[in-house]
C-alpha positions in Angstrom: 12.2 -19.1 -34.5 12.6 -18.1 -30.9 12.9 -21.8 -29.9 15.6 -22.3 -32.6 17.5 -19.3 -31.2 17.3 -20.7 -27.7 18.7 -24.0 -28.9 21.5 -22.3 -30.9 22.5 -20.1 -28.0 22.5 -22.9 -25.4 24.6 -25.1 -27.7 27.3 -22.8 -28.9 27.2 -19.8 -26.6 26.7 -17.4 -29.5 25.6 -13.9 -28.5 24.1 -13.1 -31.9 20.6 -14.1 -30.7 20.7 -12.2 -27.4 18.2 -9.3 -27.4 19.2 -5.9 -25.9 17.7 -4.5 -22.7 16.2 -1.7 -24.7 14.3 -4.2 -26.9 12.9 -5.9 -23.7 11.9 -2.6 -22.2 10.2 -1.4 -25.4 8.2 -4.7 -25.6 7.1 -4.3 -22.0 6.1 -0.6 -22.5 4.0 -1.5 -25.6 2.2 -4.2 -23.6 3.7 -7.0 -25.7 4.1 -9.2 -22.6 4.4 -12.6 -24.4 7.2 -11.3 -26.7 8.9 -9.6 -23.7 8.8 -12.8 -21.8 10.5 -14.7 -24.6 13.2 -12.0 -25.0 13.9 -12.0 -21.2 14.3 -15.8 -21.2 16.7 -15.5 -24.1 18.6 -12.8 -22.3 18.8 -14.8 -19.1 20.7 -17.6 -20.8 23.9 -15.5 -20.6 26.3 -16.9 -18.0 28.0 -13.5 -17.5 25.0 -11.7 -16.2 25.4 -9.9 -12.8 23.2 -11.2 -10.1 21.4 -7.8 -9.8 20.5 -7.8 -13.5 19.4 -11.4 -13.4 17.2 -10.7 -10.4 15.6 -7.6 -11.9 14.7 -9.4 -15.1 13.3 -12.4 -13.2 11.1 -9.9 -11.2 10.1 -8.3 -14.5 8.8 -11.6 -15.7 6.8 -12.0 -12.5 5.6 -8.4 -12.6 4.0 -9.0 -16.0 2.1 -11.9 -14.6 1.0 -9.8 -11.6 -0.3 -7.2 -14.0 -2.3 -9.8 -15.9 -3.9 -10.9 -12.6 -4.9 -7.2 -11.9 -6.1 -6.5 -15.4 -8.4 -9.4 -15.9 -11.7 -7.9 -17.0 -12.8 -7.6 -20.7 -14.8 -4.7 -22.1 -18.2 -6.4 -22.1 -18.1 -7.0 -18.3 -16.9 -3.5 -17.5 -19.2 -1.7 -19.9 -22.3 -3.6 -18.8 -21.5 -2.6 -15.2 -21.2 1.0 -16.2 -24.5 1.0 -18.2 -26.3 -0.8 -15.3 -25.4 1.9 -12.8 -25.6 4.8 -15.2 -28.5 4.0 -17.5 -28.3 7.1 -19.6 -24.6 6.8 -20.4 -23.5 7.2 -24.0 -20.9 5.2 -26.0 -19.0 8.4 -26.5 -18.8 9.0 -22.8 -17.6 5.4 -22.2 -15.0 5.7 -25.0 -13.8 9.0 -23.4 -13.3 7.3 -20.0 -11.4 4.5 -21.7 -9.2 7.0 -23.5 -8.5 9.1 -20.4 -8.0 5.9 -18.3 -10.7 6.8 -15.9 -11.8 3.3 -16.8 -8.3 2.0 -16.0 -7.2 -0.3 -18.8 -4.2 -1.7 -20.5 -3.5 -3.3 -23.9 -1.8 -6.6 -23.3 -0.7 -8.7 -26.3 -2.9 -6.7 -28.6 -6.1 -7.0 -26.5 -7.6 -4.4 -24.1 -8.0 -5.5 -20.5 -9.5 -3.5 -17.7 -8.3 -3.4 -14.1 -10.6 -5.6 -12.0 -11.9 -2.7 -10.0 -12.1 -0.2 -12.8 -15.8 -0.1 -13.3 -16.7 0.5 -9.6 -13.8 3.0 -9.4 -15.2 5.1 -12.2 -18.1 6.1 -10.0 -15.7 7.2 -7.3 -13.3 9.3 -9.4 -15.4 10.9 -12.2 -17.8 13.6 -11.0 -20.3 13.1 -13.8 -20.4 9.3 -13.3 -20.8 9.8 -9.6 -23.7 12.2 -10.0 -25.5 9.7 -12.1 -24.6 6.6 -10.0 -27.5 4.2 -9.3 -26.5 2.6 -6.0 -29.2 0.0 -5.8 -26.9 -2.9 -6.5 -23.7 -1.3 -5.2 -24.6 0.5 -2.0 -21.6 1.2 0.2 -21.8 1.1 4.0 -21.3 4.4 5.8 -20.8 2.8 9.2 -17.3 4.1 9.4 -18.4 7.7 9.0 -21.1 7.2 11.6 -18.6 5.8 14.0 -16.1 8.6 13.5 -18.7 11.3 13.8 -19.6 9.8 17.2 -16.0 8.9 18.3 -13.8 11.8 17.3 -15.4 14.5 19.4 -15.0 12.3 22.4 -11.3 11.9 21.6 -10.9 15.6 21.3 -12.5 16.1 24.7 -10.3 13.5 26.3 -7.1 15.0 24.8 -7.9 18.3 26.6 -7.2 16.4 29.9 -4.1 14.7 28.7 -0.5 16.1 28.7 0.8 13.3 26.5 -2.0 13.1 23.9 -1.9 9.3 24.2 -5.5 8.6 25.1 -8.5 6.2 25.0 -7.0 2.7 25.2 -8.7 0.0 23.1 -7.9 -3.6 24.1 -8.3 -6.0 21.2 -7.8 -9.7 20.5 -6.6 -10.7 17.1 -6.8 -14.1 15.4 -4.8 -14.0 12.2 -4.1 -16.8 9.8 -2.8 -17.5 6.3 -3.5 -20.6 4.3 -1.4 -21.7 1.3 -3.5 -23.5 -1.3 -3.0 -27.2 -1.6 -0.1 -28.3 -3.8 1.0 -24.7 -4.4 4.3 -26.1 -3.0 5.5 -29.7 -3.7 4.9 -32.2 -0.9 7.8 -32.4 1.6 9.1 -28.9 0.9 9.5 -26.4 3.7 7.2 -23.3 3.4 8.5 -20.1 5.1 6.0 -17.5 6.2 6.2 -14.0 7.7 3.0 -12.8 9.3 2.3 -9.2 10.4 2.9 -8.6 14.1 2.3 -5.5 16.3 5.3 -3.2 16.3 6.8 -3.0 19.8 8.5 -0.2 21.6 5.7 2.4 21.0 3.8 4.2 23.8 0.6 4.1 21.7 0.7 0.3 21.2 1.4 -1.7 24.4 0.8 -4.9 26.4 1.3 -7.2 23.5 0.6 -10.8 24.6 0.9 -13.7 22.2 -1.6 -16.3 23.3 -1.1 -19.1 20.8 0.6 -19.9 17.5 0.1 -22.6 14.9 3.8 -23.5 15.1 5.6 -24.1 18.5 8.8 -22.8 17.0 8.6 -19.2 15.7 10.7 -16.0 15.6 9.4 -12.6 16.4 11.4 -9.8 14.8 13.5 -7.7 17.3 12.2 -4.3 18.4 13.2 -1.7 15.9 12.8 -3.8 12.8 10.8 -1.7 10.4 8.6 -4.6 9.2 7.4 -6.3 12.4 6.7 -10.0 11.9 6.3 -13.4 13.4 8.1 -16.0 11.3 7.2 -19.7 11.0 8.0 -22.7 8.9 5.9 -25.7 8.0 6.3 -28.7 5.7 3.9 -29.1 2.8 1.7 -32.1 2.6 0.2 -33.4 -0.7 -3.4 -32.3 -1.2 -3.6 -30.2 2.0 -3.3 -26.5 2.7 -0.3 -25.2 4.5 -1.6 -23.1 7.4 0.0 -20.6 9.7 -1.6 -18.4 12.4 -1.6 -16.9 15.9 -3.8 -15.3 18.5 -2.7 -12.3 20.5 -4.0 -9.4 22.6 -2.7 -5.9 22.6 -3.7 -2.3 23.7 -3.8 0.5 21.2 -4.2 4.2 22.0 -5.5 7.2 20.2 -3.0 9.9 19.4 -3.9 13.6 19.6 -1.1 15.7 21.0 -1.9 19.3 22.0 0.5 21.9 20.7 0.5 25.4 19.3 1.6 25.4 15.6 3.3 28.8 16.2 5.5 27.2 18.8 7.1 24.7 16.4 10.8 25.3 16.3 13.1 25.6 13.3 14.7 22.3 12.3 18.2 21.9 13.7 21.0 22.2 11.1 22.7 18.8 10.5 19.8 16.9 12.1 19.9 13.2 11.1 16.1 13.0 11.1 15.8 16.0 8.7 18.5 14.6 6.5 17.0 11.1 6.2 13.3 12.0 6.1 13.5 14.9 3.6 15.6 13.0 1.2 14.5 11.4 -2.1 14.2 7.6 -2.2 13.8 6.0 -5.5 11.7 4.7 -7.1 8.7 6.2 -5.3 10.0 9.3 -3.5 11.4 11.5 -6.3 11.3 15.3 -6.7 10.1 15.4 -10.2 9.0 18.6 -11.9 5.3 17.5 -11.3 6.0 17.1 -7.6 7.7 20.5 -7.4 4.8 22.1 -9.2 2.3 20.4 -6.9 4.1 21.6 -3.8 4.3 25.2 -5.1 0.5 25.1 -5.9 -0.4 23.6 -2.5 2.0 25.5 -0.2 2.6 28.8 -1.9 4.7 31.2 0.3 3.8 29.4 3.6 6.8 29.0 5.9 5.3 27.5 9.1 6.0 23.7 9.1 2.5 22.8 10.5 0.7 25.0 8.0 2.7 23.6 5.1 1.6 20.1 6.1 -2.0 21.1 6.5 -2.0 22.8 3.1 -0.5 19.7 1.4 -3.1 17.5 3.2 -5.9 19.8 2.0 -4.6 20.0 -1.5 -4.4 16.2 -1.8 -7.7 15.7 -0.1 -9.5 18.0 -2.5 -7.9 16.7 -5.7 -7.6 12.9 -5.4 -10.6 10.8 -4.4 -10.2 7.3 -3.0 -10.4 4.4 -5.4 -9.5 0.7 -5.2 -5.8 0.2 -6.1 -3.9 -2.3 -8.1 -1.0 -4.1 -6.5 1.7 -1.6 -5.6 4.5 -3.9 -7.0 3.1 -3.3 -10.5 3.5 0.5 -10.3 6.9 2.0 -11.1 6.4 5.3 -9.2 3.2 5.6 -7.0 3.1 9.4 -6.5 3.4 10.0 -10.2 0.7 7.3 -10.8 -1.6 9.3 -8.5 -0.9 12.6 -10.2 -1.5 11.0 -13.6 -4.7 9.0 -12.8 -6.2 11.6 -10.4 -7.1 9.1 -7.7 -5.4 6.9 -5.1 -6.0 4.5 -2.2 -4.7 5.1 1.3 -1.1 4.1 0.6 -0.9 5.8 -2.7 -2.1 9.2 -1.4 0.1 8.7 1.7 3.2 8.3 -0.5 2.2 11.4 -2.5 1.8 13.3 0.8 5.2 12.0 2.1 6.9 13.0 -1.2 5.4 16.5 -1.2 6.1 17.1 2.5 9.8 16.1 2.0 10.2 18.4 -1.0 8.6 21.2 1.2 11.3 20.5 3.8 9.1 18.6 6.3 10.5 15.3 7.5 7.9 12.6 6.7 7.8 8.8 6.8 5.5 5.8 6.2 3.5 4.0 8.8 1.0 1.2 8.2 -0.8 -1.9 9.4 -4.5 -2.3 9.8 -7.5 -0.1 10.6 -9.6 -1.9 13.2 -12.7 0.2 13.6 -15.6 -2.2 14.4 -17.2 -3.4 11.2 -14.5 -1.8 9.0 -11.4 -3.9 9.7 -9.0 -3.7 6.8 -5.5 -3.1 5.6 -4.5 0.6 5.9 -1.6 3.0 5.4 -0.9 6.5 6.7 2.1 8.8 7.4 3.9 10.6 10.1 5.6 14.0 10.1 8.3 15.4 12.4 7.9 18.8 14.0 11.0 20.1 15.9 10.2 20.3 19.6 7.1 18.2 19.2 8.2 14.8 17.7 6.5 12.5 15.2 2.8 13.3 14.5 0.4 11.0 12.6 -1.2 12.1 9.4 -3.9 9.9 7.9 -4.3 11.4 4.5 -7.1 9.1 3.2 -9.4 9.6 6.1 -9.8 13.2 5.3 -12.4 15.4 7.0 -14.7 13.7 9.5 -18.1 14.4 7.9 -20.9 15.6 10.2 -18.4 16.4 13.0 -19.7 18.9 15.7 -16.9 21.5 15.1 -13.8 22.2 13.0 -11.4 20.6 15.5 -13.3 17.3 15.2 -13.7 17.7 11.5 -10.0 18.2 11.0 -8.9 15.6 13.5 -6.8 13.6 11.0 -5.2 16.7 9.5 -1.6 16.7 10.8 -2.4 15.7 14.3 -4.7 12.8 15.3 -5.2 9.1 15.0 -7.9 7.0 16.5 -7.2 4.0 18.8 -8.4 1.3 16.4 -5.1 0.6 14.7 -2.6 -2.1 14.4 0.8 -0.6 13.6 3.1 -3.1 11.9 5.4 -1.0 9.7 7.5 2.1 10.5 8.9 2.3 7.0 8.3 0.9 3.5 10.4 -1.6 1.5 12.4 -2.6 4.6 14.2 -5.8 5.4 12.6 -8.8 7.0 13.7 -10.8 10.0 14.9 -13.4 9.2 15.8 -12.3 5.7 13.6 -13.2 2.8 15.5 -15.1 0.0 13.2 -14.5 -2.9 11.6 -11.3 -4.1 8.5 -10.0 -2.3 4.8 -10.2 -3.2 4.4 -6.7 -1.8 7.5 -4.7 -2.6 6.5 -1.7 -0.6 4.2 -2.6 2.2 3.7 -5.5 4.7 0.2 -6.1 5.9 -0.9 -9.5 4.7 2.3 -11.5 5.0 5.0 -12.9 2.8 5.4 -16.6 1.9 8.1 -18.5 0.0 9.7 -21.9 -0.4 13.0 -23.1 -1.8 11.6 -22.8 -5.4 10.6 -19.2 -5.1 8.1 -16.6 -3.8 4.4 -17.5 -3.4 2.4 -14.6 -4.7 -1.0 -13.6 -3.2 -3.0 -15.7 -5.6 -1.4 -18.8 -4.0 -2.7 -18.1 -0.5 -5.4 -16.4 1.5 -5.4 -14.5 4.7 -8.0 -14.0 7.5 -8.2 -11.5 10.3 -10.7 -11.8 13.2 -11.0 -9.1 15.8 -12.6 -9.1 19.2 -13.0 -5.9 21.2 -12.3 -6.5 24.8 -13.2 -3.1 26.4 -16.4 -2.1 24.7 
């Protein structure tokens, strides 16, 4: 019937078979992805559609496929994992976790699917499951905590001798590459790639030296572009991967500025920084009733900007454990997602922090790139807040307290003040423009840490290519 409708519409231009947007949205909300896809394709046959509407619907088609990629586990696989690591668990408990979405799941086309990381996440976010977790087959390394327990007190001591708070330089060599899978792009077509590149113009990230690149012709984004990248092009060859890469060295510094919270000045009336970075920014930074209530609960009657930030940090840290995240582009409002699901990864809790800080009147913004602590190299997000008379201060919400630290100052290093030197800062904002401009919609609609790839026929999502980072520490 749908096929017949498509033929009739394409032949005579009749609008009688065109579904409404509300019908499409209802089908998506109910998880009827196959039906929604058919309705969207019918809707897109209209010649009179505005570009913005056409673009949003085409992205919605893609978004449903991204969700399918994230929610790819069936109940047998997930439940067997839970029972293996919690031998005494009951079916009632499991059903309760499914109902509450602690075992994150979604019904798609009438069948329940689980988020790929839902089973392991359960033992991070549910206290009862965690208390009964048998780690024999899922032991997690604690090398990062051991490193921080050793490193952070040294940074605190060094900061006492520094007027700037820019301390402890770490010189690192990065070899980064992405590889597009063979025949993901037709032979002869040009593949365009944006690879993350160290942000320049920062006193805590200096001496950036590009040693080599896979392509002799490349473009490095100008200083000040919010998503810092190196751009390359390459022609696809049949049966071969399309590869891009570079090697560079740079120096990264720890940040731990010394200041007295009581000395923080009032924000200047009419300040551009205050106006921009305390504003809402849909879809992710919105002052919903839930955000307002969270800020009231966390901050209370506090008026000092520093203490407001610290209270928000502590509130998030105590309420929302870390858990592996689905792709950000599949989530409509990330802070609301965290509040609903009671967990979040580094970027998700950072966005919640930024939103709450802004509602509390504290300028806050996004920063991200990689964490480079030896043995723990990974993608990572954090935030910055602005204090009048002090400047921008880092806030790494997901690092939380440094366990086993020698004193409170070391334990609270990441609370509203400090950042270690093992970082690669790529982004000074989220959902920013690329240089040169990207034609098709993005794989990561918010962040930029792995890269972006496209060709004339469209965007290449993450399942079409792989990335690899190799780090060498030059001043051990």
